C-alpha angles and dihedrals in degrees: 000000000000089000089053095054088044089054091050090053090053093046119127108275116243123216096196112145121245096220096050089048094050093046091050089049094048090049092050091044090054097045093042089053093049091051093047090052097054098080090049093051096043094049094045092049089052091056097036110030092175094058117131099175126038116188116209093242129114090215089081089070132074121220128311094017093063091058094044093048093046094047094047091046092054093043098051092044092048086053090059096046098039112020096044096060090039100050113006109039105011108234092357139101116199089264093053090044092055093046094042097245127138140189112231137164112282089247088056095255120130112285118251127227088244091059092046091051092051092044102040103030110026101033106028101033101031105028108026099020103107092118093051121094090217092056090046089056090052089052092051091045090054089051091052090050099042102028089228126124093249099150092065096053094033089055092052092050092047091050093049091051091046090054090052089053091050091051092049092051089054097044103039119071088215087063089222117157124203096278090054093049091051095047096038091238140121137203117235142184106243093219094046119121093237094054092045092050095050092045090054091047091052092050091053090049090050091050092050093047089048089059 
């Protein structure tokens, strides 16, 4: 354990800007929330064509529509957070693409789909995702299926894990939150000096190995 923390201290520093990262996060939070809301809105409008206000709560549906709406909501939102950086913009959600940020491996290699799945799905959506609409829908869905008050306790857990991530980003020079540590990834600014340096270094290694 001591060796692990020592390794974190020796990790490559990251000069990613806070404002750019926050703006990217806020953009993805908004877009992800809109996408997660679509199944709820569509299904409710199909059942109640005169509806003028649709709360984002599965309690407005009777079975089995609550399970259908919750499942579709989580699935489509997961597609945005997980499949987009996997197959559309490698290592990038739309927010990261706009603000020139990218998820890469911690050693500055290209990120793998396995790393993205661990980072985006397991850690961000399942573990830290209390502030995401998609994760909230999952919490509500679990409550519908089990009958237990899961959203309340799941939210507390998610907020606690998110606070740990924020502290890690402040303390560690690599600016790696919990989801980056578990996935062995980091988020970088594409025009930063460190990313440019390691990209050039990787190209030199590839040219030498090609010879």
